[in-house]
N, C-alpha and C positions, 0 to 999 in steps of 0.2 A: 503494499499499499504506500502511495506516495505521501511523503511527510508534508504536513501543512505549513503553510508560510505564517510565521508568528508576527503578527502586526501589533503595534502599539500606538496610542494616540497621544499627541502632546497638544495641550491647550493653554492659553494664556490671555488674560485681559489686563489692561494697564491700571485701571482704577477701581476702587471699591464701589464707586457709583454705577459702573457697568455690571456690577454683580447684584447690588441691592435695589436698583430702581424698578425692577419687574420680578414677578414670581418666576417667569420663564426667561431667565437672563441670558446675556450674550454668550457666556461660557457654556451653559447647557445647550444652547442652540448650535454652537460649534461642535460639541461632542456628539450630538445627535446626527449631525450631518456626516461627521467622520465615521460613526458606527454604521450608517446606511451604506456608505461607500465600501467599507470592509465586508459588509454582509453581501454586497453585489458582486464581489469578487469570488472567482472559483478557487477553492482550496485555500482560502485565507481564514486565519483564526485570530480574534482579538484576545491578547494575552494580558494587557496592562494598559492602564490610563494614567497619564501624568498631568497634573493641573497646578498651574502657578497663578492663583488669583491675585489681583492687585500687584503685579510685578512688572516693572519696566522692561521693554525689549532691549534697552541699552545695557542692562545688567547681565553679566556673565554668570555670576554666582546665584542663580535662582535655585531654590532647593530641589524642585522636581525636574528641572533641566539637568542638574548635576546627577540626580538619582538615575535619570534616562541614560546618560552618558555612561555611567558606571555599569548599568545593566547591558549596554551595548558592548562594553569591553569584555563582559563576562559571557558574551555570545548568547544572551536570552531573547534577542530581538532580531528579526530578519528585515523588518521594513517599519519606518516611522510615518505616520499619517497626521497631517495637520491641516487646518482650514486654510491657511495662507502661509507663504514663506516667512512673512514678517512677524509671525507668531513665534518662530524659532529665534530670531534675533533681528534687531533693526540696525545693529553695527556691522558693517561690512567685514571688518577684521574678525570679530567673534564669530560671525556666520561661516566664514571660510575655515576657521579653526574647528568649529562644530562639524562641518562637512568632512574635514580631514579625518576626524575621529570615526565618523559613520563610514567612510570610503575604506579606511584602514581595516575595519571590522566587516567589510561586505555587507553593510546595511544601507538600504536605498531610502530615499525621503520622497513622500508624495504629498502634493498640495491639492486638496480636493476641489477648491473653487477655480484654481488656475490650470488644472490639467496638467501638472508637471510631475513626471516620474523620473528621478535622477539615475534610474538604472539604464536610461537610454541616452545616447548622445545629444539628441535634440532637447531633452529634459534638463541635461547639465547646462546647455547653452542658455535656455530660457531662465533657469534658476539664477544664473550669474547676472543676466540682464535685470531681472526683477529685484534682486537684492541690491543692486547698484541704484535702481530706482527708488527703493526704500530709503536708502541713504540720502538721495537727492530730496525726497519728500521731507525727511527729517530736517535737512538744512533749510528748506523753504519755510518750514513751520517756525524755525528759529528766526529767520529773517522777518516773517510776519509778526512774530511776537515782539521783536524789537520795534518795528513800525508802529505796532499798536501802543507800546509803552511811550514812544515819542509823542504820538498824537495826543495821548492822555496827558503827559506832562505839559504840553503846549497849552492845553486848556485848564491846567492848574490842578489837575487831580493826582492825588498820591497813588503810587503804583503798587502799593501793598508791600508785603514782607513783615519783618518784626516791627511792631508798633514802637516808634522811638519813645525813650523815656521822656516824660513830660506831657505825653499825649495818650488818649485812649481811642479805640477805633468804634465809631458808631455808624452802622450802615455804610461801612467801608470808607468813612471820612474821618479825618483827624480832628478830634476835639480836645481841648486843654483838660489836663488832669491838675487840679489846683495845687496840691501839695508838691508833686514832682516838678510842675513848671516853676514854682518858686525856688526849688532846689537848683534848677537849670539857670535861672537868673543869678542866683548866688555864685554859682561856678564861673560864670561869665564875668561878674563884678570883681570877684577875688583875682581871677587870672588877669584881668585887664589892669588892676592895680599893681599886682606883684610880678607878673610875667613867669609865674611858677605854678606848675600843676601839683608839685608836692605840697606847696602851701595851700592850694585849693583842697587837696585830699585831707590834710590835717585839720583845716577848718570845718570841713564837713563832719569829720569824726568828732570834733569838739561839740558841734551842734547835735550830734546824735543821729545824723541824717545818713540813712543807708540805702543802697540800690534797691530796684524793685524786687530782687530776690532776697532782700534782707541781709546782704553781705557788705563788708567793708568795700570802699572804693578802690579800684586799681587805676593806675595811670592810664592804661590803655582805654578804660571806660570813660574817663574824663577827656581824654584826647578825642575819642569819637564824638562826644557831645560838642566839644569846641570846634570840630571840624565839620559838623553836619549843617548844611545850609537850611534844612528843614526848620531849624529854630528861628531863622530870620524870615520865614514865611515863603521860602524859595523851594522849587523842586529841581534836583539835579539829575539830569539824564544824559549820559555820555559826556560829562564835563561841561554841559551848558546849563545855566540857571534859568528857570522859568518862574513867574509869579504864581505862587500857589493859592488855592482857595481856602486854606486852613489859616487860622489866626497865628501870627508870629509870636514867639516868647520873648525874643530880644530884638532890638532895632537892627535893620540890615546894616546900618553905618557901623554900630558896634561890632557886629559879626565880622565884617571885612577888615576892620582894624585889627581885630584879634588873629585873623589869618596871616597877617604880616609878621607875627612873632611865634605863633604856635608851631612847634616841630612839625615838618610834613610827614615824617615816619616815626612812629613810636615802637610798635610791636614787630612789624614786618621788616624783613632785611630790605636794603636798598636793591632796586632793580638790578638784576643780573641774569646772565644768559646760562648760568651753570644750572644744571638740573640736579636737585637733591635726591639721590636715589632712594634714601630711606625716609623721605618726607611722610609724616604721618604714622611711621612705624616705630620711631625711636621714643622711648619713654623714660623719664626720670625715676629710677629706683628708690630715691629718697622722698620725694614728693608725690609720687604716683601720678605725675601729670605728663604732658607731652614735652618733647624737646623740639623747639622750633628753628627753622634755618635762620642763619645769621652770618654776617661776614664783617671783617675789619680791614680797612686799607692800611697797608704799610707803606714804606717810601716807594718801592718799586714793585709791590706785589699786593695780592689780596689773600687773606686767609679765611677759610670757611669753617663755620662751626654749627653744632646743634646746641641750642641754648635753652636751658630750663625756663619754661613759661612762667612758673611761680617767682623765680628769681628775677625775671625780666620786669614782671608787673610790680613786684614789691622789692625795691632795690636793696633795703636793708635785711631782706630775708637770707638766712644762712643756708647754703646748699653745697654739700661736698662734691656734687656732680658739675653744677654750674655750666661751664662750656665744655663741649667734647669735639674735638677736631674732626670735621666731616670727612676729609679725604682718607684719614687713618681708619676711622670706624667703617666706613663704606668698604674700603680695600679689605679689612679684616673679615667682615661678614661675607663678602663675595668669595674670599679665599676659603673660608670654612665650607660654604656651600659647595664649592668646586671640589674640595677634598671629599665631602660626602658622596658626590656623584661619581668620582673616580674610584673610590675605595669599595670594591666589590663585596668584601667581607662585611664591612660596615652596612652597606646598603641592603644586603641580604638580611642582616640582623634587624635593620629598620622595618623591612617588609614583614619579616616574622612577627615583629612586636606589633605592627599595625593589625596584622591578621589575628593575632591573640587578643588584642584590645577589642576588635570587632566581635570575636566569638564571645568574649566575656560580657559585652554590654548590649548586644542587639538580639541574640537568638531567642530569649523568652518571649518577647513580643512577636517576632517574625515567625516563630514556630506556632504561636497561638493563631496568628493571622493566616497562615497556611491551612491549619485545621478548619478554621471557620470557612474559608474559601473552598476547601473539599467538601464540607457539609453542605454548603450552599449549592454546589454543583449536583450532589447526590439528591438533594431535595427537588431541584429543578428537574432532574431525570426522572424521579418518582412522579411528579406532576404529569410529565410528557407520557408516561406509561398509562396513568390513570386516564388521561384524555383520550388516548388510543382505545382504551377499554370501554369508554362510554358508548362509542358507536356500535359495539358488539353486545350491549347489556340492556336489560329491561328497565322500566321506569323505577321500580323500587331499588335496584342496584345503583341506578344513576344517582339517586338521592344520597345513598351512602357514600358513593364516590365523591360527590360535590362537597359533602360535609368533610370528608377526609382531606380533600384539596384545600379547603378553607383552613383547616388545622395546620397543614404544611406551609401555606402561604404565610400564616401568622408567624410560624416559627422562622421562615425566611426573613420576614421583615425585622424581627428581633436580632437575627443574626447579622443582618445588613447594619443595624445599629452599632453592633459590637464590632463589626468590621471597620466602621468609620472611627470608632474610638481607638482601636488597635493601630489603624493607619497613622493616626495622630500621634500615638505614642512612639511609633517607629520613626516617623519624620522628625520627632523632637529628641530621639535617642542619639548618643554619639554614633556616627555611621561611618561607613567606609568611603563615602563620597569624597569628602575633602581629602582624606588620606590618599586615595587613589590618584587624584588630580595633582597633589603635592609630589607623590612618588614619580609620576610621569614627568613632571616638570624638573624634578631633581635629577632624574635619570639622564636627561639630555642638557643639564645645565652647563657643564664645562665645555661642550661642544657648541651650544647656540648662543650663550649669554654675550660673548664678545662680538657676535655678528649683528646685535641689535644697535639701534641709535639710543641715545641717552634716555629719552622719554619712554622707549620700549623697554629698555632695562628696568626703569623704575615700575613699569606696569607688571613686568615679569616677576619682580621681587614681591609685589603686592599679592600675587597669587600663591606664593610659597610661604612667606613669613607673616605670622600673626602679629608679633611685636618683637622689638630688641630692647631689653631692659638694661639701662646702664647704671651701675653702682659706682660707689667711690673708687673701688679698685677691682670692679668685676663687670662682666658683660654676658647677658643671657639671651641666646637667640631662641624664640619660641616659634616653631613650625606648626602650621595647621595639621591637625590630626595626629601629631606625634607628641605623646605625653612626656616621654623621657628621651633625651638624646643618647646615643651610643657612648660607649666608654672612652672615645677619643676626647670627650669633655669630662669635667669633673662630675661627681656623683649628683649634684643638683642641676647639672646642665650648664654651669657657668664656666667661663674661660676669662683669663686675665686680659686686660686691655693691652694693645700692642706696646704702649710705652707710657711712662708717667706723664710725659709732656702732652699726650693726646687729651688729657682731662683738664689742661690748663688753658684758660682763654684770656681775653684782654682783661687788663686790670680795671677795678672798679665795678 
């Protein structure tokens, strides 16, 4: 007997609104059309459905997408069916990466509404054309959004976002918040007199004024208030000021006088072409906060650092980490990843460890889920047998069969509820998905990494590293899906920084 083609459905919608606005939502509609398509094919069998509700097509790390790719690698799927190609991804780069995984595992991709089957040459050509158009559409949407924002700004409308301190949002319009607006006036008055944000911060603390979150004032918060033209009744769109419809807190004349003396940059580093490869990944082990990119100009050179955010915002704060040399820490982390990818013994131990972790964490739920699935199939088979028997039976027997079918249907509905609970438990359990992605990325790391452009290198690292925790004399690299690093690191996964100088930054 010819083996059936194992088909899976992938469905995604971008917003919760698309799910909640109707009883028969967009996702259910997509699923039904895909199911009908599979049923219409000869020798196809639906084996699994992957749903990513309220997930953007720009994201690569969607939970169910990653689960599907994991099952593809395990050889559990022959063909993936989706309503349209852009449900898989709206990013050209990510789409081609996903396609490579499918093609490497001999899995085809079918778009129901676009009539594309990637198992054929024509299907592959159409697929590439459509995904390029999806990228084009995305860029067009971005341009239209910019045009809409500009048109609103010219009319004086606030374009949304976080409501500025000093205001509240009423029907999408900015309205003064009395206590906060008085604090804003105070900040401007103190800074205009003293030309010092530190003094403004101290006087706010003496008056007992706190931020909206109830915290002490940071220099960066005061800097944002002093630099925001919204307080002068203006709307800033792409560097151009327009008269806003909201009420100003300070006079425009005072605002523009303050701009002549307020530092242009407080928190962010000065503009630089350098790509910080570990941006967003490096953490201060002392304050449990991020280390942000920073640089200092020397006489004939520029030195790059990762700087403790807490130390940066509160100058008198003690921090043994402080500044960490960016070149050295990046070189060290990349070197460690290359070592892992080249060392066959170590890599095999990582794979073994990951597999053990998976076996320990996920089987209880997965086993229960498999049992529930099997029982549902058995009961559906029983119903089919009873239905066949109805045509051969008398009226009294038919009544008995119908009652029996009702009992079975009730049991199936209860099992379906349990199945939903188990699927949720499995999706929230530590799984093999991230681990497999990381292992594949690590496996090719030493060969591929240096072929990438700087921005691509940074993106590649984001897919492998959860974070890099920098201590006073230690550095810990935490990799997605790997709880403990192999014995090439110390027992707690820590390694010494490359040199004592790497932790020393500019004075002050």
